[in-house]
C-alpha positions in Angstrom: 216.8 76.5 45.0 217.9 79.6 43.2 217.8 82.7 45.5 216.1 85.8 44.2 218.1 88.6 42.7 219.2 91.5 44.7 219.4 93.7 41.6 218.8 93.4 37.9 218.5 95.7 34.9 220.6 96.9 32.1 223.8 99.0 31.8 224.7 101.1 28.7 227.3 99.7 26.4 227.8 102.4 23.8 224.4 102.8 22.1 223.4 99.3 23.3 222.3 97.7 26.6 223.7 94.8 28.5 221.2 92.9 30.7 222.5 91.8 34.2 221.3 90.0 37.3 223.1 90.3 40.7 222.5 87.9 43.6 223.9 88.9 46.9 225.8 91.9 48.0 228.5 93.2 45.7 230.0 95.0 48.8 230.5 91.7 50.6 233.9 90.6 51.9 234.2 87.8 49.3 234.8 88.6 45.7 231.9 88.5 43.2 231.6 85.5 40.9 231.0 86.9 37.5 229.4 84.3 35.2 230.2 84.4 31.5 227.9 82.2 29.4 228.7 80.2 26.3 227.5 80.2 22.7 228.5 82.7 21.6 224.8 83.6 21.3 223.4 81.7 24.3 222.1 83.3 27.5 222.7 83.2 31.3 219.7 80.9 32.0 221.5 77.6 31.9 224.0 78.8 34.4 221.5 80.4 36.8 222.0 77.7 39.4 225.4 79.3 40.2 223.4 82.1 41.9 223.2 79.8 44.9 226.8 80.6 45.6 225.4 83.8 47.2 224.1 81.5 50.0 227.7 80.7 50.8 228.8 84.4 50.8 229.9 85.0 47.2 227.8 87.6 45.4 227.1 86.4 41.8 226.7 88.4 38.6 225.0 86.9 35.6 224.6 88.8 32.3 223.4 88.2 28.8 226.0 89.0 26.1 225.1 91.5 23.4 222.8 90.0 20.8 220.8 87.7 22.9 218.5 87.4 25.9 217.7 90.6 27.7 220.5 92.5 26.0 220.2 94.5 22.7 219.5 92.3 19.7 221.2 93.3 16.4 220.0 90.9 13.7 221.3 93.1 10.9 224.9 93.1 11.9 227.5 91.0 10.1 230.7 89.1 10.8 232.8 92.3 11.1 230.7 93.4 14.1 230.6 90.2 16.1 234.2 89.8 17.3 235.8 88.5 20.5 237.0 92.0 21.1 233.4 93.3 21.2 232.6 90.9 24.0 235.8 91.6 25.9 234.8 95.3 25.8 231.3 94.5 26.9 232.6 92.5 29.9 235.0 95.3 31.0 232.2 97.8 30.6 229.8 95.7 32.8 232.4 95.3 35.5 233.0 99.1 35.6 229.3 100.0 35.5 228.5 97.7 38.4 231.6 98.8 40.3 232.8 95.3 40.7 236.1 95.7 42.6 237.1 92.1 43.3 235.9 89.2 41.3 236.4 85.7 40.1 235.5 85.0 36.5 233.5 81.8 35.8 233.4 81.1 32.0 231.6 78.1 30.5 232.4 76.9 27.0 232.9 80.0 24.8 232.5 82.0 28.0 235.7 80.3 29.3 237.6 81.4 26.2 236.4 84.9 26.7 237.2 84.9 30.4 240.7 83.6 29.8 241.3 86.4 27.2 240.1 88.9 29.8 242.3 87.4 32.5 245.4 87.5 30.3 245.1 91.3 30.2 245.9 91.4 33.9 242.8 93.4 35.0 242.8 95.0 38.4 240.6 93.2 40.9 240.6 89.8 39.3 241.4 87.2 42.0 240.6 83.9 40.3 239.5 82.2 37.0 237.3 79.2 36.3 237.4 77.7 32.8 234.7 75.2 32.4 234.3 73.0 29.2 236.2 75.4 27.0 238.4 74.9 23.9 241.7 76.8 24.0 242.0 76.7 20.2 239.1 76.4 17.8 241.3 74.8 15.0 242.5 72.2 17.5 238.9 71.6 18.7 237.6 71.2 15.2 240.0 68.3 14.7 238.9 66.8 18.0 235.2 67.1 17.0 235.9 65.3 13.8 237.2 62.4 15.8 234.2 62.4 18.1 232.0 62.3 15.0 233.9 59.3 13.5 233.2 57.5 16.8 229.4 57.9 16.4 227.3 55.0 15.0 227.9 54.9 11.2 224.3 55.9 10.3 224.6 58.9 12.5 227.9 60.1 11.1 226.7 59.5 7.6 223.6 61.6 8.1 225.6 64.5 9.5 228.0 64.4 6.5 225.2 64.0 4.0 223.2 67.0 5.1 226.1 69.2 5.8 227.3 68.7 2.3 224.0 70.2 1.0 223.6 72.8 3.8 220.3 71.2 4.8 220.5 71.7 8.6 216.7 71.6 9.0 216.3 68.1 7.6 214.6 65.8 10.1 217.4 63.2 9.7 220.1 65.9 10.4 218.2 67.0 13.5 218.0 63.4 14.7 221.7 62.8 14.2 222.5 66.1 15.9 220.4 64.9 18.8 222.5 61.8 19.1 225.7 63.8 19.3 224.2 66.2 21.8 222.9 63.5 24.2 226.3 61.9 24.1 228.6 64.9 24.3 226.6 68.0 25.3 224.0 67.1 27.9 223.4 63.5 29.1 220.4 64.5 31.3 217.0 63.7 29.6 214.6 65.4 29.5 216.8 68.5 29.3 216.9 70.6 32.4 214.5 73.5 32.1 217.2 76.2 32.5 219.1 74.7 29.5 215.9 74.6 27.5 215.4 78.3 28.3 218.8 79.1 26.8 218.2 76.9 23.8 214.9 78.7 23.2 216.5 82.1 23.4 219.3 81.0 21.1 216.8 79.6 18.6 214.7 82.8 18.6 217.7 84.9 17.5 220.6 82.8 16.1 222.5 85.8 14.7 225.5 85.6 17.0 225.7 81.8 17.2 225.4 81.3 13.4 227.9 84.1 12.6 230.6 83.2 15.1 230.1 79.4 15.7 228.0 77.9 12.9 224.9 75.7 12.6 225.7 73.3 15.4 228.1 72.6 18.3 230.1 70.2 16.1 230.0 71.9 12.7 232.0 75.1 13.3 231.9 77.2 10.1 231.8 80.7 11.7 234.4 83.4 12.4 235.7 81.6 15.5 237.0 78.6 13.4 240.5 80.1 13.3 240.4 81.7 16.8 242.8 80.7 19.7 243.7 82.0 23.1 246.7 79.7 23.5 249.3 82.4 23.1 247.7 84.4 25.9 247.5 81.7 28.5 251.1 81.9 30.0 250.2 85.5 30.9 247.4 84.6 33.3 248.6 85.3 36.8 245.6 84.4 39.0 244.7 81.0 40.5 242.8 79.0 37.8 240.5 76.0 37.9 240.0 74.1 34.6 237.2 71.6 34.6 235.4 69.4 32.0 233.0 66.5 31.9 234.2 62.9 31.2 232.3 62.8 27.9 232.6 66.5 27.1 232.6 67.6 23.4 235.6 69.6 24.6 238.0 66.7 24.7 241.0 66.4 27.0 243.3 67.6 24.1 241.0 70.6 23.4 241.0 71.9 27.0 244.6 70.8 27.8 246.4 74.1 27.0 244.5 75.8 29.8 245.9 73.7 32.5 249.3 73.1 30.7 250.0 76.7 29.9 248.4 78.7 32.7 250.9 78.7 35.6 249.7 76.6 38.5 246.3 75.8 37.0 244.3 73.0 38.6 242.5 70.5 36.4 239.4 68.4 37.3 237.3 66.0 35.3 233.7 65.2 36.3 232.8 61.6 35.9 229.5 60.8 34.1 229.1 64.3 32.7 229.6 65.8 29.3 229.6 69.5 28.3 227.4 70.7 31.2 228.7 69.0 34.3 227.1 71.7 36.5 223.7 70.4 35.3 224.6 66.7 34.8 226.6 66.1 38.1 225.7 69.2 40.1 226.8 67.9 43.5 230.3 66.9 42.4 230.7 70.0 40.3 229.6 72.3 43.2 232.1 70.5 45.5 234.9 71.2 43.1 233.9 74.8 42.6 233.5 75.6 46.3 236.8 74.0 47.2 238.5 76.2 44.6 236.7 79.4 45.8 237.5 78.7 49.4 241.1 78.4 48.6 241.5 81.8 47.0 
């Protein structure tokens, strides 16, 4: 059961607002777990279950990144506005505004990329890092996604190729083929967990950030992140780091490997039977891994 928030609201970020939710006491002895969601362009909803860490003594901060959910929406902004640096600045601003002194960053998918980039800057107060289901290099990941697509049933792969060639991402056949990929490599729980559906609905209601930075789908990356990598930053991360992915994750072993190969002393875990969302697909195993890491900090 998800505990109720102890505080929620918005903090100013320049002329904009960032929505946040706090569970537990930020003045507690244990560091806060600051949850950085994926997308980019998703929302905190699908990670809300992590709020239960407050029952174990870790205060938890969720937030919606600019452009989605409860934060300011900016549908008229173009690619030059939506940059990784913008979201790094937003994260630093949130930590300062909430007076978070000691914290562990938990980043999922794109959120793990963002969290690693933040950690590499050596921020004061950061005591640990969790990178969940994240690609260290988008160019490397794009190559891995191509291999996953080739392994799909021929009719599925052909449908994806056919409609991507014409840009018809709304065609029913393309949506069907996308669903096959998603149920294999994104979330293997059917029907989808309600918290994931909530994030998908939010993303669909305003796809500005996702479409600009990522692209039309998880596996067809045409946005500004297609050339982005944090690999050069990883050796500079100096806090204990947990790297975790699902067995069938769209973020393949090769795509996530630089995190545990280049971050000094990083720990790597793979969750059997899960794909891109092991915290929803295999929650007990995922929670055990996470708690073991947190208790060791």
